[in-house]
C-alpha positions as CSV (number, residue, x, y, z in Angstrom):
1,M,-6.6,0.1,-6.9
2,P,-5.9,1.5,-3.5
3,G,-8.9,3.0,-1.8
4,V,-11.4,0.9,-3.8
5,S,-13.7,-1.1,-1.7
6,G,-17.1,-2.9,-1.5
7,P,-19.2,-4.7,1.1
8,G,-16.7,-6.8,3.0
9,W,-13.5,-6.1,1.0
10,A,-11.0,-3.3,0.4
11,W,-7.8,-2.6,-1.5
12,T,-5.4,-1.2,1.1
13,D,-2.6,-0.7,-1.4
14,A,-1.8,-1.8,-5.0
15,D,-1.0,-5.4,-4.0
16,H,-3.0,-6.0,-0.8
17,L,-6.7,-7.0,-0.7
18,V,-8.4,-7.3,2.6
19,F,-11.6,-9.4,3.2
20,H,-13.6,-8.9,6.3
21,G,-16.9,-10.8,6.4
22,Y,-17.1,-10.9,2.6
23,T,-19.9,-12.9,1.1
24,G,-20.3,-12.7,-2.7
25,E,-18.9,-13.4,-6.1
26,V,-15.3,-13.8,-7.2
27,I,-13.1,-10.6,-7.3
28,G,-10.5,-10.9,-10.1
29,A,-7.0,-9.3,-10.1
30,D,-3.7,-9.8,-12.1
31,G,-0.2,-10.3,-10.7
32,D,1.1,-11.1,-7.2
33,M,-0.8,-9.9,-4.2
34,V,-1.3,-10.4,-0.5
35,L,-4.8,-11.5,0.7
36,T,-5.9,-11.0,4.3
37,F,-9.0,-12.7,5.6
38,T,-10.7,-11.8,8.9
39,G,-14.1,-12.9,10.2
40,Q,-16.2,-15.3,8.2
41,N,-15.8,-15.0,4.4
42,S,-17.6,-16.9,1.6
43,V,-16.9,-16.8,-2.2
44,K,-19.2,-18.4,-4.7
């Protein structure tokens, strides 16, 4: 899913999801991945 993004999140490559100030619902994914959080983030 590289290049896919939304308010406060972006897939930077196939197994790396970056959150920056994300506030919202759960984002689902399968398999191993790297998550990077910057700023304040909140998931319901």
